[in-house]
TILO-180045 format. One line per 2 residues: their letters; for each residue x, y, z of N, C-alpha, C. Coordinates in steps of 0.05 Angstrom, whole numbers, plus 5000, padded with zeros to 4 digits. Layout:
% residues N
a	X/Y/Z/X/Y/Z/X/Y/Z | ...
//
This chain:
% residues 283
xx	3138/2373/4613/3147/2364/4639/3125/2369/4660 | 3120/2349/4677/3100/2352/4698/3113/2359/4724
xx	3098/2368/4743/3108/2375/4770/3122/2351/4782 | 3111/2327/4779/3122/2303/4790/3151/2298/4780
xx	3157/2308/4757/3184/2302/4745/3205/2322/4753 | 3198/2342/4769/3218/2361/4779/3238/2345/4797
xx	3264/2348/4791/3285/2335/4807/3309/2354/4807 | 3308/2375/4824/3327/2396/4822/3356/2387/4826
xx	3374/2399/4810/3403/2396/4814/3414/2423/4822 | 3425/2424/4846/3435/2449/4857/3466/2451/4852
xx	3475/2474/4841/3503/2479/4838/3515/2497/4859 | 3497/2514/4870/3507/2534/4889/3485/2542/4907
xx	3491/2545/4933/3472/2553/4953/3486/2567/4975 | 3480/2592/4979/3495/2608/4999/3478/2632/5008
xx	3483/2641/5032/3470/2666/5042/3489/2689/5038 | 3479/2710/5025/3495/2734/5020/3485/2757/5038
xx	3504/2771/5051/3497/2793/5068/3506/2820/5057 | 3512/2819/5032/3522/2844/5018/3515/2840/4988
xx	3507/2862/4976/3502/2861/4947/3513/2886/4934 | 3536/2884/4922/3549/2907/4910/3532/2917/4886
xx	3525/2943/4886/3509/2954/4864/3523/2949/4837 | 3507/2942/4817/3518/2937/4790/3507/2957/4770
xx	3524/2965/4752/3516/2984/4732/3504/2970/4707 | 3509/2943/4706/3499/2928/4683/3481/2905/4694
xx	3463/2896/4678/3446/2874/4685/3462/2848/4683 | 3453/2828/4697/3465/2801/4697/3447/2782/4681
xx	3460/2761/4670/3446/2739/4657/3459/2714/4666 | 3444/2693/4672/3455/2668/4682/3452/2646/4662
xx	3467/2624/4666/3466/2602/4648/3449/2579/4659 | 3442/2581/4684/3423/2562/4696/3403/2579/4712
xx	3385/2566/4727/3364/2580/4741/3375/2593/4767 | 3362/2614/4775/3368/2628/4800/3343/2629/4817
xx	3347/2623/4843/3326/2628/4862/3337/2645/4885 | 3323/2667/4891/3332/2685/4912/3310/2686/4934
xx	3318/2685/4959/3300/2690/4981/3311/2713/4997 | 3296/2735/4998/3306/2759/5012/3295/2759/5040
xx	3313/2755/5059/3305/2756/5088/3306/2785/5098 | 3324/2801/5086/3328/2829/5094/3336/2845/5070
xx	3323/2868/5066/3330/2885/5044/3305/2895/5029 | 3307/2920/5021/3285/2933/5006/3296/2946/4981
xx	3280/2944/4960/3289/2956/4935/3272/2946/4911 | 3286/2942/4889/3272/2935/4864/3288/2913/4849
xx	3274/2898/4834/3287/2880/4815/3277/2888/4787 | 3296/2891/4769/3289/2895/4741/3296/2870/4726
xx	3275/2856/4716/3279/2830/4703/3263/2829/4677 | 3277/2823/4656/3264/2820/4630/3248/2845/4622
xx	3259/2868/4630/3246/2893/4624/3224/2902/4643 | 3217/2885/4662/3196/2892/4682/3209/2900/4708
xx	3196/2918/4723/3206/2927/4749/3188/2916/4771 | 3200/2903/4791/3186/2890/4813/3196/2902/4839
xx	3178/2907/4858/3185/2915/4885/3193/2891/4901 | 3215/2892/4915/3224/2869/4931/3228/2879/4960
xx	3223/2862/4979/3227/2869/5007/3231/2842/5022 | 3232/2844/5049/3236/2820/5065/3215/2799/5059
xx	3223/2774/5057/3205/2751/5051/3195/2751/5023 | 3211/2762/5004/3205/2760/4976/3222/2737/4964
xx	3209/2720/4948/3222/2699/4934/3221/2705/4904 | 3244/2701/4890/3245/2706/4862/3258/2682/4848
xx	3247/2673/4827/3258/2651/4811/3261/2662/4782 | 3285/2660/4772/3291/2671/4745/3304/2650/4728
xx	3294/2646/4704/3305/2627/4685/3331/2637/4673 | 3346/2619/4660/3371/2627/4646/3365/2647/4624
xx	3385/2662/4617/3384/2681/4595/3365/2704/4599 | 3355/2707/4623/3337/2730/4630/3354/2752/4642
xx	3353/2776/4631/3367/2798/4641/3355/2808/4668 | 3372/2811/4689/3361/2820/4715/3382/2836/4730
xx	3371/2854/4746/3389/2871/4763/3374/2879/4788 | 3387/2877/4811/3375/2886/4836/3384/2914/4842
xx	3366/2930/4853/3372/2957/4862/3362/2960/4891 | 3380/2954/4910/3373/2956/4938/3378/2984/4949
xx	3360/2992/4967/3363/3018/4980/3389/3019/4997 | 3394/2997/5011/3418/2994/5028/3432/2969/5019
xx	3448/2969/4998/3460/2944/4987/3479/2930/5006 | 3489/2944/5026/3508/2931/5045/3494/2922/5070
xx	3468/2922/5069/3452/2913/5092/3429/2896/5082 | 3436/2873/5071/3416/2854/5060/3422/2826/5071
xx	3403/2809/5068/3407/2780/5074/3391/2765/5053 | 3406/2751/5035/3394/2738/5012/3404/2709/5009
xx	3386/2690/5009/3393/2663/5001/3394/2661/4971 | 3416/2651/4960/3419/2649/4931/3424/2620/4924
xx	3407/2610/4906/3411/2582/4896/3412/2582/4866 | 3433/2568/4855/3436/2564/4826/3428/2535/4821
xx	3410/2530/4803/3400/2503/4800/3388/2498/4772 | 3383/2472/4767/3368/2463/4744/3343/2449/4754
xx	3322/2447/4738/3298/2434/4746/3301/2403/4746 | 3321/2393/4731/3327/2364/4731/3357/2360/4734
xx	3365/2335/4737/3393/2328/4739/3406/2322/4713 | 3394/2331/4691/3404/2324/4664/3432/2334/4660
xx	3439/2357/4672/3466/2369/4668/3483/2366/4693 | 3479/2344/4708/3494/2341/4733/3524/2339/4730
xx	3533/2331/4705/3562/2329/4701/3575/2357/4702 | 3559/2378/4697/3568/2405/4700/3562/2415/4728
xx	3577/2404/4747/3570/2408/4775/3581/2434/4787 | 3600/2447/4773/3612/2471/4784/3593/2495/4778
xx	3596/2515/4795/3580/2540/4791/3586/2552/4764 | 3565/2558/4749/3569/2569/4722/3572/2599/4721
xx	3565/2612/4743/3568/2641/4744/3548/2656/4728 | 3552/2682/4726/3534/2700/4711/3551/2716/4691
xx	3538/2729/4673/3551/2746/4653/3536/2772/4651 | 3548/2791/4638/3534/2816/4632/3522/2813/4603
xx	3507/2832/4595/3496/2831/4568/3518/2832/4547 | 3541/2844/4554/3563/2845/4535/3578/2819/4533
xx	3580/2805/4556/3597/2781/4556/3581/2755/4554 | 3554/2756/4554/3537/2733/4555/3541/2716/4529
xx	3544/2690/4533/3547/2671/4511/3523/2652/4510 | 3505/2657/4492/3480/2642/4491/3485/2612/4488
xx	3507/2604/4476/3513/2575/4471/3517/2560/4498 | 3523/2574/4519/3528/2561/4545/3503/2557/4561
xx	3481/2568/4552/3456/2566/4567/3447/2537/4569 | 3439/2529/4594/3429/2502/4598/3398/2503/4595
xx	3389/2489/4575/3360/2488/4569/3346/2476/4593 | 3326/2490/4603/3311/2481/4627/3286/2467/4620
xx	3283/2442/4629/3258/2427/4627/3242/2433/4652 | 3223/2450/4650/3207/2458/4673/3177/2455/4666
xx	3160/2454/4687/3131/2452/4681/3123/2476/4664 | 3105/2471/4645/3098/2492/4625/3085/2516/4638
xx	3073/2513/4662/3060/2535/4674/3078/2549/4694 | 3103/2542/4695/3122/2556/4712/3133/2580/4697
xx	3128/2605/4707/3137/2629/4692/3167/2632/4691 | 3177/2645/4671/3206/2649/4668/3216/2670/4688
xx	3199/2687/4698/3205/2704/4720/3182/2702/4740 | 3188/2693/4764/3167/2690/4784/3175/2706/4809
xx	3158/2724/4817/3163/2740/4841/3140/2735/4861 | 3147/2727/4885/3126/2721/4905/3133/2736/4931
xx	3116/2755/4939/3120/2769/4964/3106/2754/4987 | 3111/2762/5011/3098/2749/5035/3103/2719/5034
xx	3127/2711/5028/3134/2683/5025/3148/2671/5049 | 3140/2680/5073/3152/2669/5098/3148/2639/5099
xx	3127/2629/5087/3121/2600/5088/3143/2583/5074 | 3160/2596/5058/3182/2582/5045/3209/2585/5058
xx	3210/2601/5079/3236/2607/5092/3250/2583/5102 | 3236/2565/5116/3250/2542/5128/3260/2523/5106
xx	3245/2519/5085/3253/2501/5064/3278/2512/5049 | 3278/2538/5044/3301/2550/5029/3326/2550/5046
xx	3323/2558/5071/3347/2558/5089/3357/2530/5093 | 3339/2510/5093/3348/2482/5096/3364/2474/5071
xx	3356/2483/5048/3371/2478/5023/3400/2487/5026 | 3403/2512/5035/3430/2523/5038/3446/2507/5058
xx	3434/2500/5081/3449/2485/5102/3456/2457/5092 | 3438/2444/5079/3443/2417/5070/3464/2417/5047
xx	3463/2437/5030/3482/2438/5008/3511/2441/5019 | 3514/2455/5041/3540/2459/5053/3550/2435/5069
xx	3532/2416/5074/3539/2392/5090/3554/2372/5072 | 3574/2359/5084/3590/2339/5069/3579/2311/5072
xx	3556/2308/5085/3545/2282/5089/3537/2269/5063 | 3536/2242/5062/3530/2227/5037/3503/2232/5025
xx	3484/2240/5042/3456/2244/5032/3448/2273/5032 | 3466/2291/5040/3458/2319/5044/3449/2332/5018
xx	3464/2327/4996/3457/2340/4971/3430/2330/4961 | 3425/2304/4964/3399/2294/4956/3376/2306/4973
xx	3382/2309/4999/3362/2322/5016/3357/2351/5009 | 3379/2365/5001/3376/2393/4992/3359/2394/4967
xx	3363/2375/4949/3347/2374/4924/3318/2370/4931 | 3312/2352/4951/3285/2347/4959/3271/2372/4970
xx	3286/2387/4987/3274/2411/4998/3270/2432/4977 | 3288/2433/4957/3284/2453/4935/3260/2445/4918
xx	3256/2419/4914/3232/2410/4899/3207/2419/4914 | 3207/2415/4940/3184/2423/4956/3179/2453/4953
xx	3200/2469/4953/3198/2498/4950/3186/2505/4923 | 3196/2493/4902/3186/2499/4875/3157/2491/4872
xx	3149/2468/4883/3122/2459/4881/3103/2478/4896 | 3112/2486/4920/3096/2505/4936/3093/2532/4921
xx	3114/2541/4908/3113/2566/4892/3092/2563/4870 | 3094/2541/4855/3076/2537/4833/3047/2533/4842
xx	3043/2519/4864/3016/2515/4875/3004/2541/4884 | 3020/2558/4897/3010/2584/4906/3003/2602/4883
xx	3019/2601/4862/3014/2617/4838/2988/2608/4825 | 2984/2582/4824/2960/2571/4812/2935/2579/4828
xx	2938/2578/4855/2916/2586/4873/2909/2616/4869 | 2930/2632/4867/2926/2661/4863/2912/2667/4837
xx	2920/2652/4815/2907/2656/4789/2878/2648/4791 | 2872/2626/4805/2845/2617/4808/2828/2637/4823
xx	2840/2648/4844/2826/2669/4860/2820/2693/4843 | 2839/2701/4827/2835/2725/4810/2812/2721/4790
xx	2811/2697/4778/2790/2691/4759/2763/2690/4773 | 2762/2679/4798/2737/2678/4813/2728/2706/4819
xx	2745/2723/4828/2738/2750/4836/2728/2766/4811 | 2740/2762/4788/2731/2775/4764/2703/2766/4757
xx	2698/2740/4760/2671/2729/4754/2650/2740/4774 | 2658/2742/4799/2639/2753/4819/2632/2782/4812
xx	2652/2798/4805/2648/2826/4798/2629/2828/4774 | 2634/2812/4754/2617/2812/4730/2589/2804/4737
xx	2585/2784/4755/2559/2775/4763/2544/2798/4777 | 2558/2812/4795/2546/2834/4810/2537/2856/4790
xx	2554/2863/4771/2547/2884/4752/2522/2876/4735 | 2521/2850/4729/2498/2841/4712/2472/2839/4727
xx	2473/2836/4754/2449/2832/4770/2444/2854/4790 | 2459/2876/4788/2457/2897/4809/2429/2909/4810
xx	2414/2908/4789/2387/2920/4789/2367/2903/4805 | 2374/2879/4812/2357/2862/4827/2359/2870/4857
xx	2338/2880/4868/2338/2890/4896/2342/2867/4916 | 2338/2842/4908/2341/2820/4926/2370/2809/4927
xx	2387/2821/4910/2415/2812/4909/2428/2817/4935 | 2443/2798/4946/2456/2801/4972/2481/2784/4972
xx	2498/2787/4993/2521/2771/4995/2514/2741/4994 | 2493/2734/5008/2485/2706/5010/2477/2695/4982
xx	2461/2711/4967/2452/2701/4941/2475/2700/4921 | 2493/2719/4923/2516/2719/4905/2534/2695/4910
xx	2540/2691/4936/2557/2668/4944/2544/2642/4936 | 2518/2640/4940/2504/2615/4933/2506/2609/4903
xx	2506/2630/4886/2509/2626/4858/2536/2614/4850 | 2556/2619/4867/2583/2609/4861/2591/2585/4879
xx	2573/2577/4897/2579/2554/4914/2599/2559/4936 | 2600/2584/4947/2618/2590/4968/2603/2602/4992
xx	2616/2603/5015/2605/2616/5038/2607/2646/5034 | 2587/2662/5041/2587/2691/5037/2612/2705/5049
xx	2619/2697/5074/2642/2710/5087/2667/2705/5072 | 2671/2679/5064/2696/2672/5049/2698/2688/5023
xx	2676/2689/5008/2677/2702/4982/2681/2732/4985 | 2668/2744/5005/2671/2772/5009/2700/2779/5017
xx	2712/2763/5035/2739/2768/5043/2759/2763/5021 | 2753/2744/5004/2771/2739/4981/2770/2763/4961
xx	2746/2773/4957/2743/2797/4939/2758/2821/4951 | 2756/2824/4977/2770/2846/4990/2800/2843/4989
xx	2810/2819/4992/2838/2813/4990/2849/2819/4962 | 2833/2812/4942/2842/2816/4914/2838/2844/4904
xx	2817/2858/4912/2810/2884/4901/2811/2907/4921 | 2811/2900/4947/2810/2921/4967/2782/2929/4975
xx	2762/2917/4962/2734/2924/4967/2718/2898/4973 | 2703/2898/4995/2687/2875/5002/2663/2873/4983
xx	2649/2850/4983/2628/2845/4964/2605/2864/4965 | 2594/2869/4989/2571/2887/4992/2579/2915/4984
xx	2603/2924/4991/2612/2950/4984/2614/2953/4953 | 2624/2932/4940/2626/2933/4911/2598/2935/4899
xx	2579/2921/4910/2551/2922/4900/2540/2951/4903 | 2543/2962/4927/2533/2989/4932/2546/3010/4913
xx	2572/3007/4910/2587/3026/4893/2577/3025/4864 | 2572/3000/4855/2563/2997/4827/2535/3008/4824
xx	2518/3003/4844/2490/3014/4842/2491/3045/4842 | 2508/3057/4857/2510/3086/4857/2521/3096/4830
xx	2540/3081/4818/2549/3089/4791/2527/3088/4771 | 2510/3068/4773/2487/3065/4755/2468/3089/4759
xx	2463/3096/4784/2445/3118/4791/2456/3144/4780 | 2481/3149/4784/2493/3174/4774/2491/3177/4744
xx	2495/3154/4730/2494/3154/4701/2465/3160/4692 | 2445/3148/4705/2418/3153/4697/2409/3182/4704
xx	2418/3192/4727/2411/3219/4734/2423/3239/4714 | 2446/3233/4704/2459/3252/4685/2449/3249/4657
xx	2438/3226/4649/2432/3221/4621/2403/3216/4615 | 2386/3214/4636/2358/3208/4631/2339/3228/4645
xx	2314/3226/4638/2294/3243/4650/2276/3228/4670 | 2285/3203/4677/2270/3187/4695/2267/3200/4723
xx	2245/3195/4736/2242/3205/4763/2262/3192/4782 | 2269/3206/4803/2289/3196/4821/2280/3170/4834
xx	2254/3168/4840/2244/3144/4852/2247/3120/4833 | 2242/3125/4807/2245/3103/4788/2274/3095/4784
xx	2292/3115/4786/2320/3109/4784/2330/3092/4807 | 2320/3099/4831/2328/3083/4855/2319/3054/4851
xx	2295/3050/4841/2285/3023/4837/2301/3009/4815 | 2307/3023/4794/2321/3011/4771/2349/3003/4778
xx	2360/3016/4799/2388/3010/4807/2389/2990/4831 | 2366/2978/4837/2367/2957/4857/2362/2965/4886
xx	2355/2990/4890/2350/3000/4918/2321/2995/4925 | 2316/2977/4944/2289/2971/4952/2276/2993/4967
xx	2293/3010/4981/2283/3032/4997/2291/3058/4985 | 2272/3075/4977/2278/3101/4966/2292/3119/4987
xx	2283/3117/5012/2295/3133/5033/2324/3125/5037 | 2330/3099/5036/2358/3091/5040/2375/3100/5016
xx	2364/3100/4992/2378/3109/4969/2386/3139/4972 | 2367/3155/4980/2373/3184/4984/2395/3188/5005
xx	2392/3173/5027/2411/3175/5049/2439/3167/5040 | 2441/3144/5027/2467/3134/5018/2479/3152/4997
xx	2463/3162/4978/2473/3180/4957/2484/3205/4969 | 2470/3216/4989/2480/3241/5001/2506/3236/5016
xx	2508/3213/5030/2532/3206/5045/2556/3202/5027 | 2552/3188/5005/2575/3180/4987/2582/3202/4967
xx	2562/3215/4956/2566/3235/4935/2568/3263/4945 | 2556/3268/4969/2558/3294/4981/2536/3313/4974
xx	2515/3303/4960/2492/3320/4953/2469/3301/4947 | 2444/3312/4945/2421/3295/4939/2421/3288/4909
xx	2407/3267/4902/2405/3260/4873/2394/3283/4856 | 2375/3298/4867/2363/3321/4852/2384/3342/4847
xx	2400/3348/4868/2421/3369/4866/2442/3359/4846 | 2449/3334/4848/2469/3323/4830/2460/3325/4800
xx	2435/3319/4795/2424/3321/4768/2425/3350/4758 | 2417/3368/4775/2416/3396/4768/2444/3406/4762
xx	2463/3398/4778/2491/3407/4774/2502/3395/4748 | 2497/3370/4743/2507/3358/4718/2496/3371/4693
xx	2470/3379/4695/2458/3393/4672/2472/3420/4667 | 2477/3434/4689/2491/3460/4687/2519/3456/4675
xx	2533/3435/4684/2560/3429/4674/2559/3422/4644 | 2539/3407/4636/2538/3398/4609/2533/3421/4589
x	2520/3442/4598/2513/3464/4580/2526/3490/4589
//
């Protein structure tokens, strides 16, 4: 199934302001989409534990075991939608409900035709950008107008496509950041390596690539480069008899003075003192 073929059929759409704690996990017969406007806690789904908070969206396929654990279960605000990815089962228009692991009947599960890259459990935080679409689904579903249900289906399709597009973008960003880190490690000994030359190798603006790396890893590009060069220097100081000046050069530091200054600031001692201490520790 392609993204173009998504044509959601909604059976239930409502806002819940209370979530009674459950001792057993739930399993559904169709898909579930939750948008948490208010509430903090955890979701346990398919054996994995996820942190949930305001503006978290969750999409769970049928037959997946899940359970919410909210810190304040009587002070939540959750949009709940029960749906299929297509209208294949539209004759089963009534809410199908959920079951526990003890009462679940696998024969009742509605097989979902979904895009192959749509995960069976999808959790997206910071999803404020989906709030209007999801709330519109709930409002339109409750409307008795002749076109309201079709409009609700359209808004849900938009929501699902946005979710999938954002996931794809995040996966792409993760792969790019991993490639940048590997490139930095492979070329760190080159003293001419810089944000500009790294970014040029990947075809991006230096600021964009550095900010993307910081968003994904918590460390900006130049900081990652410096940290790796220092790791290289510490390894050589501890395992080789090379002169400190040669180590500085081998690790990509064009200025010996800068290397000494940075090493002292980050490590808390000079390279010579570090080497002497490591030798004492080793023996």
